[in-house]
C-alpha positions as CSV (number, residue, x, y, z in Angstrom):
1,X,84.1,45.5,124.8
2,X,81.6,46.5,122.1
3,X,79.3,48.1,124.6
4,X,82.2,50.2,126.1
5,X,83.2,51.2,122.6
6,X,79.6,52.2,121.7
7,X,79.3,54.3,124.9
8,X,82.6,56.0,124.2
9,X,81.6,56.9,120.6
10,X,78.2,58.2,121.8
11,X,80.0,60.4,124.4
12,X,82.2,61.8,121.7
13,X,79.4,62.5,119.2
14,X,77.0,64.3,121.6
15,X,79.0,67.5,121.8
16,X,79.3,67.6,118.0
17,X,75.5,67.4,117.5
18,X,75.0,69.9,120.3
19,X,77.2,72.4,118.6
20,X,75.5,71.9,115.2
21,X,72.1,72.4,116.8
22,X,73.2,75.5,118.8
23,X,74.5,77.1,115.6
24,X,71.1,76.9,113.9
25,X,69.1,78.4,116.8
26,X,68.3,82.1,116.9
27,X,67.8,84.2,120.1
28,X,65.6,87.2,120.4
29,X,68.6,89.4,121.1
30,X,70.5,88.2,118.0
31,X,67.4,88.7,115.8
32,X,66.9,92.3,116.9
33,X,70.6,93.0,116.5
34,X,70.7,91.6,113.0
35,X,67.6,93.7,112.1
36,X,69.1,96.9,113.5
37,X,72.5,96.3,111.7
38,X,70.7,95.5,108.4
39,X,68.6,98.7,108.6
40,X,71.6,100.9,109.6
41,X,74.1,99.6,107.1
42,X,71.8,99.0,104.2
43,X,69.4,101.9,104.4
44,X,70.7,104.4,106.9
45,X,67.8,103.9,109.3
46,X,68.8,104.4,112.9
47,X,67.2,104.5,116.3
48,X,65.3,101.3,115.5
49,X,62.8,99.8,117.9
50,X,61.6,96.3,117.2
51,X,59.1,93.8,118.5
52,X,59.6,90.2,117.5
53,X,57.7,87.0,117.8
54,X,59.3,83.5,117.5
55,X,58.0,81.5,114.5
56,X,60.3,78.6,114.9
57,X,63.6,77.7,116.6
58,X,65.5,79.6,113.9
59,X,63.0,82.2,112.7
60,X,61.4,85.4,114.1
61,X,58.8,87.7,112.6
62,X,59.4,91.4,113.6
63,X,57.7,94.7,113.4
64,X,60.1,97.7,113.5
65,X,60.2,101.5,113.3
66,X,63.1,103.9,113.0
67,X,64.4,107.2,111.6
68,X,66.3,108.3,108.6
69,X,67.1,111.9,108.3
70,X,63.9,113.8,109.3
71,X,61.6,111.0,108.3
72,X,60.3,108.0,110.2
73,X,60.1,104.6,108.6
74,X,58.3,101.4,109.7
75,X,57.8,97.9,108.4
76,X,58.0,94.2,109.0
77,X,60.8,91.8,108.8
78,X,61.6,88.1,108.8
79,X,64.8,87.2,110.6
80,X,66.1,83.7,110.1
81,X,69.2,81.7,110.9
82,X,70.5,79.1,108.4
83,X,73.7,77.4,109.7
84,X,75.9,80.2,111.0
85,X,74.5,83.0,109.0
86,X,71.5,85.2,109.8
87,X,69.3,86.6,107.0
88,X,66.9,89.6,107.2
89,X,64.0,90.0,104.8
90,X,62.1,93.3,104.9
91,X,58.5,93.7,103.9
92,X,55.8,96.4,104.2
93,X,58.3,99.2,104.5
94,X,56.6,102.6,104.6
95,X,57.2,106.2,105.7
96,X,55.4,107.3,108.8
């Protein structure tokens, strides 16, 4: 009886842990999308191209370039997922 109860509880808890782990992972597509949205909404930089490298399960380091008005901009960014939110930190931003 105890063994059957333990197996049943384990079967119920596995999907909960899988959802929690899935919520904290970050895909390449999601990282690039978050970077583009951040640059467009926050700084008016559009036509962004980005190249990203995975640093951990929930973090990417990206290089990007884009246009604002008649000027080109480029820089680096760190894109991370914490829980269900995605954060973008920009560094080395310069006009090209």
